[in-house]
C-alpha positions in Angstrom: 150.6 156.2 116.4 147.7 154.6 117.7 145.2 157.2 117.7 146.0 157.3 114.2 145.5 153.9 112.8 142.3 155.7 111.6 144.6 156.9 108.8 144.7 153.8 107.1 141.5 153.6 106.5 141.3 156.7 105.1 144.1 156.7 102.1 142.2 152.9 101.4 139.1 155.1 100.9 141.0 158.1 99.0 142.9 155.6 96.9 140.1 153.1 95.6 137.3 156.7 95.2 135.5 155.9 91.8 136.3 159.8 91.4 138.8 162.1 92.7 136.1 165.0 92.7 134.4 164.4 95.5 133.9 164.9 99.1 133.6 162.1 101.8 133.4 161.7 106.2 135.6 159.7 107.4 136.9 158.4 111.2 134.7 161.8 112.0 137.1 163.9 109.9 135.7 165.4 106.3 138.0 164.1 103.4 138.4 166.5 99.9 139.4 165.4 97.0 139.9 166.9 93.7 141.8 166.4 90.3 142.2 167.9 87.0 143.2 164.8 85.2 143.1 161.2 85.4 145.8 159.3 87.1 146.5 161.8 89.9 144.5 164.0 92.9 144.9 165.9 95.7 143.4 165.7 98.7 142.4 168.1 101.9 141.7 166.0 105.4 139.9 168.6 107.5 139.7 168.1 111.5 136.5 167.9 111.4 133.1 167.6 109.4 133.5 171.0 109.3 136.3 171.8 106.8 136.2 175.8 108.7 137.5 174.0 112.4 141.0 173.6 110.0 143.2 171.1 108.1 144.9 168.2 109.3 147.4 167.5 105.8 147.1 168.2 102.4 148.4 165.5 100.4 149.1 164.2 96.5 149.4 161.0 94.8 150.5 161.1 91.0 149.2 156.9 90.4 151.4 157.4 87.0 154.8 157.7 89.0 153.7 156.4 92.3 154.3 160.5 93.6 153.3 160.8 96.8 153.4 164.8 97.9 152.6 166.1 101.4 152.3 169.3 101.5 150.5 170.3 105.1 150.5 167.3 108.1 149.6 168.9 111.3 152.8 166.5 113.5 155.1 164.2 112.3 153.4 160.9 113.5 150.5 161.9 111.1 153.1 162.2 108.1 154.4 159.4 109.3 150.5 157.3 108.9 150.2 158.9 105.7 153.3 157.8 104.3 153.2 154.5 106.1 149.6 153.8 104.4 150.3 154.3 101.2 153.9 152.2 101.8 151.1 149.3 101.8 149.3 149.7 99.5 152.7 151.0 96.9 155.4 149.3 98.3 158.6 150.4 98.1 157.9 151.1 94.1 156.7 154.5 95.5 158.7 158.3 95.8 157.8 160.4 99.1 158.3 164.1 99.0 157.9 165.5 102.4 157.2 169.7 102.7 155.8 170.3 106.1 158.1 172.5 107.1 
């Protein structure tokens, strides 16, 4: 899991973003955030700065319900890194749904 340490920083940036409709690069990965309403965002983490190189993970977060939904993830360690990063911010008040099968 040591190689996924950047996920914590990336999740910190995602949850602290001033806009829920933005793109940024973090540790060589393009992150795209979209939202159609306040209190919610969907994010995609791409393998590289080029979105056409493929996706690492797709997830959404509802700030009101403190609900994380992981729609797609490349690996179990990546899924665990994402959930751990959100738990580090929201603790046990977080509900998680994982649909990566």
